N, C-alpha and C positions, 0 to 999 in steps of 0.2 A: 175296202171290200176285198175279201179273199176269194180266190178262184181255186177250184180243184185242179191240182196238177195230175197228170196222167198216172205216174208212178206204177206202171205195169197194169195188171188186170184189176187192181183194187180201185173201185170208183171213188173211194175216200182219198183225199189228198195226202200223198206221202210227203210231198214237198209243197206246202201251200205257199202261195204268193199273192201279193196285191199288185194292182196296176196303178202306179203313181202318175204324176203329171210332170212334164208334158207327156201326153198320152198319144195313142194311135191317131194318125192323121195330122198331128201337129208338125210343124217344121222343126227339125232337130236344131237345138241351139248350137251356134258356132263355138269353136274353141281353138286355141293355139297353145300347145303345151310341150314342154321338153320331153323327149322320148329316150328310152334306153337304146335306141338305134343311133343316138348321137346327134340327131337332127331335131328340129321343132316340127311337131305334127299338127296339122290343122284339119278340121273337118272338111273344109273346102277341097283339100288335096285328095280326099277320099271320094269325092263326088263321082258318080258313074259306077260305083261299086256298092254291093250290098254288104254292110258293115255291122258286126255285132260288137257293141260297146259293152264291156264288162267292168262295172264299177265295183271295187273291192276294198277291203279294210287295209291291205298293205302288209308291210313287213312284220307287224305284230300278229298276223293271221296266217299260219302255215296252211290251213285248209284252203285259203284263197289262192295260194300258189299251187297247191295240189289241183285246184280247179283248172288252172292254166295248163298244168301237165296233162290232165285228163283231156282237155280240149285238143291239145297238140297230138296226143296219142290217138285220138279219134278224128283227126283232121279230114280224112276221107269222107266220113259221115257228115261232118260240118259242111264241107264243100257240096256234098250231095243234097244238103238241105237248102242250097242256094246262097250260102254265105261265102263271100269272096275274101273277107278280111276280118280277123278278130283283133280288137284293140282293147287293152285293159287300162283303167285309169284309177289312180289312188293318190293319196295326199303326201306320200313320203318324198324325200329329196331324190332327184334323178340319179345322183351318183351312187346312193345306196341301193336304189332299185336296179341299176345297171349291174352292180356287183352281185346282187341276188339272182338276177336272170342268168348271168354268166355262170355262177356257181351251180345253178340248177339246169344249165344247158337249154334254156328256154329261148325260143325265137320270136314269140309273140311280143310286139311292141307294148311296153308298159309306160304310160305317160304320168308325169308328175303334176298334180294339181295342188301344189302346196298352199296356194292362197284361196282355195275352195271355189274358184270362179265357175268351173264346169259343174262341180258338185251342186252349187246353188242353182245354176241354170237348169239342171236336170233333176233337182231336188233329191239326188241320190243319197244325201246325208240324212234323210229322214227315216232310213230303214236299218240302221245299225244298232248295235248294243253299246257302242262307245259314245253315244251322244252325237250332236250335230257336227263335231269336228272330224268325224270319220264316216266312210261309206258303210253300207251294209253289204248286200250281195245282189246287185241290180244288173239286169241285162236289158239293153235297148237295141232293137234291130232297126237299122236305118236303110231305107231304100236308096237306089241309085240317084233318085231325084232329091234326096235330102229330107224326106219326110219319115216320121216314125211309123213303122209298120207293125211292131209288136213290142211289148214291154212286160217284164216280170221282175218285181222287187221281192226276192226271196228272204231278205235279211231281217225283216221286221218282226215285231212282237206278234204272237207270243212264242214262236218257235225259234227265231234267230238262226235260220239255216245258213251255214257258211260253205257248204259244198253240195252241189247237185250233180249227180252223174250225168255225163254228156248225153246218154241215151234218154234220160228223163227230160233234160233241158230241151233237146230237139223234139221230143214228143209234145211238150208244152208249146213250143214254138210252132210246130205244124198245126196243132189244134187251134192255136190263137190266130194264125194267119189264114185259116180256111174261111173265116167269117166274112 
């Protein structure tokens, strides 16, 4: 089911998305993944924070890394929306992800889910254009208590959106969490 994204003053969705499962109100599936920070990142270690997970296609998708750049450039607005931490997850090897984040001067942790464990738990691989072996462009907001508070899967057919301006993303998040 597609929902209308805010996309400015136009009531028609500029960036349509669907809401996959697990959805709002569900306990966020646990994960333990290698991070570009050099450590292993677990969801349990993020408990007590509002976390925005960003599942993305990875190294083959420059717009996905442009998304991270845009989020970092607008971090003040991201924090004002109540998000304490942004974490990105993709299927590429952590050493290559680390090089990419260094080359782009990104500070957002990017986690390597090379065996698709998190992908399958969050069903994030259902929304990409590369088949089930890659993610699309999914965002999952996790509350401090570990439940999913909002979700938007932008990467699915028919539009295959790979970049959503942070202002649009946050407008969708605000609209979706008011309910």
